[in-house]
C-alpha positions as CSV (number, residue, x, y, z in Angstrom):
1,M,48.7,74.8,140.4
2,E,52.0,75.5,142.2
3,S,51.8,78.2,144.9
4,R,53.5,81.5,144.2
5,N,55.2,81.2,147.5
6,N,57.0,77.9,146.6
7,K,59.1,79.2,143.8
8,F,62.8,79.9,144.3
9,V,65.9,80.7,142.3
10,G,69.5,80.3,142.8
11,G,72.4,79.5,140.5
12,N,70.9,78.6,137.1
13,R,68.2,79.3,134.5
14,Y,69.2,83.0,134.5
15,G,68.8,83.7,130.8
16,G,70.5,82.6,127.6
17,P,74.1,83.5,126.8
18,R,75.2,85.8,124.1
19,T,78.0,85.1,121.7
20,P,81.1,87.1,122.6
21,K,82.1,89.7,120.0
22,E,85.8,89.1,119.2
23,D,85.7,92.0,116.7
24,K,85.5,94.4,119.6
25,M,88.9,93.3,121.0
26,E,92.4,94.2,119.8
27,M,94.2,91.4,118.0
28,I,97.7,90.1,117.4
29,F,98.1,87.8,114.4
30,G,101.0,85.6,113.4
31,L,102.7,82.9,115.4
32,R,105.9,84.8,116.2
33,P,104.2,88.1,117.1
34,I,101.9,86.3,119.5
35,I,104.9,84.5,121.1
36,E,106.8,87.7,121.4
37,A,103.8,89.4,123.0
38,M,103.6,86.7,125.7
39,L,107.3,86.9,126.3
40,A,107.0,90.6,126.8
41,G,104.3,90.2,129.4
42,K,101.3,91.1,127.2
43,V,98.0,89.8,128.7
44,L,96.1,87.8,126.2
45,E,92.4,86.9,126.5
46,K,92.5,84.0,124.1
47,I,94.5,82.4,121.2
48,F,92.9,80.8,118.2
49,V,95.2,78.3,116.4
50,Q,94.4,76.7,113.0
51,K,93.3,73.2,113.4
52,G,95.8,70.6,112.1
53,A,98.6,73.1,111.6
54,R,101.5,72.0,113.8
55,N,105.1,72.9,113.6
56,A,107.9,73.8,116.0
57,T,106.8,77.5,116.2
58,T,103.2,76.4,116.9
59,D,104.4,74.1,119.7
60,E,106.4,76.9,121.2
61,L,103.3,79.1,121.2
62,L,101.2,76.4,122.8
63,D,103.8,75.8,125.5
64,L,103.9,79.5,126.3
65,A,100.1,79.7,126.4
66,K,100.0,76.9,128.9
67,K,102.6,78.5,131.0
68,H,100.7,81.8,131.1
69,D,97.3,80.2,131.5
70,V,96.0,81.6,128.2
71,P,93.0,79.7,126.7
72,V,93.7,78.2,123.3
73,A,91.0,77.2,120.8
74,S,91.8,75.0,117.8
75,V,89.6,76.3,115.0
76,P,89.1,75.9,111.2
77,V,91.1,78.4,109.0
78,E,87.7,80.0,108.1
79,K,87.4,81.2,111.7
80,L,90.8,82.9,111.5
81,N,90.0,84.4,108.1
82,N,86.8,85.9,109.6
83,L,88.9,87.5,112.4
84,T,91.4,89.1,110.1
85,R,92.1,89.3,106.4
86,K,95.9,89.7,107.0
87,N,98.4,86.9,107.0
88,H,97.7,85.3,110.3
89,Q,100.0,82.3,109.8
90,G,97.4,80.1,111.5
91,A,97.2,82.0,114.7
92,V,95.2,85.0,116.1
93,A,95.3,86.3,119.7
94,L,92.9,88.6,121.4
95,I,94.5,91.1,123.7
96,S,92.8,91.3,127.1
97,A,91.2,94.6,128.1
98,I,92.3,94.2,131.7
99,T,95.3,92.8,133.6
100,Y,94.5,89.7,135.6
101,M,95.6,89.5,139.2
102,P,97.0,86.5,141.1
103,L,94.4,85.4,143.6
104,D,96.8,84.1,146.2
105,E,98.5,87.5,146.5
106,I,95.2,89.2,146.9
107,V,94.0,86.8,149.6
108,T,97.3,86.9,151.5
109,S,97.4,90.7,151.3
110,L,93.8,91.0,152.7
111,F,94.5,88.7,155.6
112,E,97.8,90.5,156.4
113,K,95.8,93.8,156.5
114,G,93.4,92.2,158.9
115,K,90.5,92.3,156.4
116,S,87.9,89.6,155.8
117,P,88.0,88.8,152.1
118,L,84.7,88.8,150.1
119,L,85.3,87.0,146.9
120,L,83.0,86.3,143.9
121,I,83.5,83.1,141.9
122,L,81.8,82.9,138.5
123,D,81.3,79.4,137.1
124,R,81.0,79.7,133.3
125,I,79.2,83.0,133.0
126,T,79.2,83.4,129.2
127,D,77.2,86.5,128.4
128,V,79.5,89.5,128.3
129,R,76.8,91.9,129.4
130,N,75.8,89.7,132.3
131,F,79.5,89.6,133.3
132,G,79.8,93.3,133.1
133,S,76.7,93.9,135.2
134,I,78.0,91.4,137.8
135,A,81.3,93.3,137.9
136,R,79.4,96.5,138.5
137,N,77.4,94.9,141.3
138,A,80.6,93.5,142.8
139,E,82.3,96.9,142.9
140,C,79.3,98.5,144.5
141,M,79.0,95.8,147.1
142,G,82.6,95.8,148.2
143,V,83.8,92.6,146.6
144,D,87.6,92.2,146.9
145,A,88.1,90.1,143.7
146,I,86.2,88.3,141.0
147,V,87.4,84.8,140.2
148,I,86.8,83.3,136.7
149,P,87.9,80.2,134.9
150,S,90.5,80.3,132.2
151,R,88.1,78.5,129.9
152,G,84.4,78.5,129.5
153,G,83.7,82.1,130.6
154,A,82.8,85.4,128.9
155,Q,85.6,87.2,127.2
156,I,86.3,90.6,128.8
157,N,85.8,92.8,125.8
158,A,84.5,96.3,125.1
159,D,80.9,95.3,125.8
160,A,81.8,93.8,129.2
161,I,83.8,96.9,130.2
162,K,81.0,99.3,129.1
163,T,78.3,97.3,130.9
164,S,80.4,97.3,134.0
165,A,80.5,101.1,134.0
166,G,84.3,100.9,134.5
167,A,84.0,98.5,137.4
168,L,86.3,96.0,135.6
169,H,89.1,98.5,135.9
170,L,88.5,98.8,139.7
171,V,87.8,95.3,140.9
172,P,90.6,92.8,140.6
173,V,89.8,89.9,138.3
174,C,91.6,86.6,138.8
175,R,91.7,84.0,136.0
176,E,92.2,80.5,137.4
177,P,93.0,77.4,135.3
178,N,91.1,75.0,137.7
179,L,88.3,76.3,139.8
180,K,88.1,73.1,141.8
181,N,91.7,73.6,143.0
182,T,90.9,77.3,143.6
183,I,88.0,76.4,145.8
184,D,90.0,73.9,147.7
185,Y,92.8,76.4,148.2
186,L,90.3,79.0,149.6
187,K,88.8,76.5,151.9
188,D,92.2,75.6,153.2
189,Y,92.8,79.3,153.8
190,G,89.7,79.5,156.0
191,V,87.4,81.1,153.4
192,Q,83.8,79.7,153.6
193,I,82.3,78.8,150.2
194,V,78.7,79.9,149.7
195,A,76.8,78.6,146.6
196,C,73.8,80.5,145.3
197,T,71.7,77.7,144.0
198,E,68.1,76.5,143.8
199,K,69.3,73.0,144.7
200,T,68.8,73.6,148.4
201,E,66.1,74.1,151.1
202,H,67.9,76.9,152.8
203,N,66.7,80.4,151.9
204,L,68.9,83.5,151.8
205,T,66.3,85.2,154.1
206,D,66.8,82.5,156.8
207,N,70.0,84.1,158.0
208,T,71.7,80.7,158.3
209,V,75.0,82.0,156.9
210,D,77.2,84.7,158.4
211,F,78.8,86.7,155.7
212,V,81.0,88.7,158.0
213,G,83.9,86.1,158.0
214,P,86.1,85.4,154.9
215,T,83.6,84.4,152.2
216,A,83.6,83.4,148.6
217,I,80.2,83.3,146.8
218,I,79.8,81.1,143.8
219,M,77.3,82.0,141.0
220,G,76.6,79.4,138.3
221,S,76.2,79.6,134.5
222,E,73.2,80.9,132.7
223,E,72.4,77.4,131.4
224,D,72.8,74.9,134.1
225,G,73.9,76.6,137.3
226,I,76.9,75.7,139.4
227,S,78.9,72.6,138.4
228,P,78.3,69.6,140.7
229,E,82.0,69.3,141.6
230,Y,81.9,72.9,142.9
231,L,78.5,72.6,144.5
232,K,79.6,69.7,146.7
233,R,82.5,71.6,147.9
234,A,80.4,74.5,149.2
235,D,80.1,75.0,152.9
236,A,76.6,76.5,152.5
237,R,74.0,76.5,149.8
238,L,71.4,79.3,149.6
239,R,68.5,80.1,147.3
240,I,66.7,83.3,146.7
241,P,63.0,83.2,147.5
242,L,60.7,84.5,144.8
243,L,57.0,85.2,144.9
244,G,56.3,85.7,141.2
245,Q,55.3,83.2,138.5
246,I,58.5,83.3,136.4
247,G,60.5,81.5,139.0
248,S,64.0,82.6,137.9
249,L,66.3,85.7,137.8
250,N,68.9,86.9,135.5
251,V,72.3,85.9,137.0
252,S,73.5,89.5,137.4
253,V,70.3,90.4,139.4
254,A,70.7,87.3,141.5
255,T,74.3,88.2,142.2
256,G,73.3,91.7,143.2
257,I,70.8,90.3,145.7
258,I,73.2,87.9,147.5
259,L,76.0,90.4,147.4
260,Y,73.7,93.0,149.0
261,E,72.9,90.5,151.8
262,A,76.7,89.9,152.3
263,M,77.3,93.7,152.4
264,S,74.4,94.2,154.9
265,H,76.0,91.7,157.3
266,R,79.3,93.4,157.1
267,L,77.9,96.9,157.5
268,R,75.9,95.9,160.6
269,E,79.0,94.3,162.1
270,S,81.0,97.5,161.5
271,G,78.3,99.6,163.2
272,Y,77.4,101.4,159.9
273,S,74.2,103.4,160.3
274,S,74.3,106.1,157.6
275,Q,76.3,107.2,154.6
276,N,78.4,109.5,156.7
277,D,79.5,106.6,158.9
278,F,81.0,104.7,156.0
């Protein structure tokens, strides 16, 4: 029988994803209205386009979506009919509940102010409630920005906002089209990449990583953890030691643990000793 002291958890097996609830998000329907919304600067969470329906207006919409990094899903007409009973003309868009921020501007601004960035990269976190809880953790632990992929992550809807206790209106969220390129960009900027994963022998409690410097922490998906292409780019890999028999944590709980460790390093460095000192 495996010893209770030999079980660890990191970036995967956190619990199954939930299906995002599109009906809790505001919608725009119709090809031209969606195009005009993007041209007017409206932030869209996702666009659903009827599979097989292509014309000049559809092509214009797709080109704009690519330019604005808006995820597009090609779906059967039944999916669109389930979203709205109105004349959707083969396209429905979900309006984002937040405004996404450019990561490069955030990082540059932090360095210019003499601050050491603490970033959180989420690789395919699909459960909206997990995502909301993670955002709440991030706000409480001093994270400067949350980085998510344009595709494959949870939709930021009413459930996510509610679960975050409003944190998603406080912590900047950056939606990136290619996390691999984003990680490479951060590394070039001098930000260390720390992966929370069980695929390592290094424990979070070993104090082998200094979180005081510019740091980006990667948390992996509920299903299979951090993608291999991101994992191999990490400067450090850490796992969270567990003593129980279950052997895994929910991703929001795991995120809270590693962010607390990062916050502790930074508070000690700043000489923090009590609430009044902060």
